[in-house]
C-alpha positions in Angstrom: -6.4 -100.9 65.9 -6.5 -97.5 64.1 -9.7 -98.1 62.2 -8.1 -97.8 58.8 -8.9 -100.6 56.4 -5.6 -100.3 54.5 -2.6 -102.4 55.6 0.3 -100.4 57.1 3.0 -100.4 54.5 6.6 -101.4 55.5 9.4 -99.2 54.3 11.1 -102.2 52.6 7.9 -103.0 50.7 7.7 -99.4 49.5 11.3 -99.5 48.3 10.8 -102.9 46.6 7.7 -101.5 44.7 9.6 -98.4 43.7 12.5 -100.6 42.4 10.0 -102.6 40.3 8.5 -99.4 38.9 11.9 -98.0 38.0 12.9 -101.3 36.3 9.6 -101.4 34.3 10.1 -97.7 33.2 13.7 -98.3 32.2 12.7 -101.4 30.2 11.2 -99.2 27.5 8.3 -101.6 26.7 5.5 -99.6 28.3 3.2 -97.3 26.4 3.2 -93.6 27.2 0.0 -93.9 29.2 1.3 -96.9 31.2 4.6 -95.1 31.8 2.7 -92.0 33.1 0.6 -94.3 35.4 3.7 -96.0 36.8 5.5 -92.7 37.2 2.5 -91.3 39.2 2.5 -94.4 41.3 6.2 -94.0 41.9 5.7 -90.4 43.1 3.1 -91.5 45.6 5.4 -94.2 46.8 8.3 -91.7 47.3 6.0 -89.5 49.4 4.9 -92.6 51.4 8.5 -93.6 52.0 9.4 -90.1 53.1 6.5 -90.1 55.5 7.6 -93.5 56.9 11.2 -92.2 57.4 9.9 -89.1 59.1 7.8 -91.2 61.5 10.9 -93.4 62.2 13.0 -90.3 62.9 10.4 -89.0 65.4 10.4 -92.4 67.2 14.2 -92.3 67.4 14.2 -88.7 68.7 11.8 -89.8 71.5 13.9 -92.8 72.4 17.1 -90.7 72.6 15.6 -87.9 74.7 16.3 -87.9 78.4 12.9 -86.6 79.6 10.5 -88.2 77.2 10.2 -85.2 75.0 11.6 -85.3 71.4 15.2 -84.1 71.2 16.2 -83.0 67.7 18.7 -85.2 66.0 21.7 -83.5 64.5 21.3 -84.3 60.8 23.6 -82.6 58.3 22.2 -81.6 54.9 25.6 -82.1 53.4 26.1 -85.1 51.2 28.1 -88.0 52.6 31.9 -87.4 52.5 32.5 -90.2 50.1 30.1 -88.6 47.6 32.0 -85.3 47.6 35.6 -86.5 47.5 37.2 -86.5 44.0 38.9 -89.6 42.9 42.5 -88.6 43.4 44.0 -91.9 44.4 44.5 -90.7 48.0 46.5 -87.6 46.8 45.5 -84.1 47.7 44.1 -82.4 44.6 46.3 -79.8 43.0 45.4 -76.1 43.8 44.4 -73.9 40.9 47.2 -71.9 39.4 47.8 -68.6 41.1 45.9 -69.6 44.3 49.0 -70.0 46.5 48.1 -67.1 48.8 45.5 -69.3 50.6 47.9 -72.1 51.4 48.7 -72.0 55.1 52.2 -73.6 54.7 
């Protein structure tokens, strides 16, 4: 036992509470003051979720290390490939006019 009186929050619970807050804010029926309170609660939940993810990453690093010490995961800051590809229907996007010098073939 850690001595803390508060219940340890599960990541799924944090996400569910955030979703409920977003839905209530998008509903447009809250007063300005209530909206600000919900927004502040949402900010706290986002920070809590980030902390939980960071803790999970550290546990994974420890599990993946060979000698018991944390080995850093190779995490790319780049967005997922699907998020960066333009919708071209599988075709290669056309190069801008006058940009033929960079084409290797």
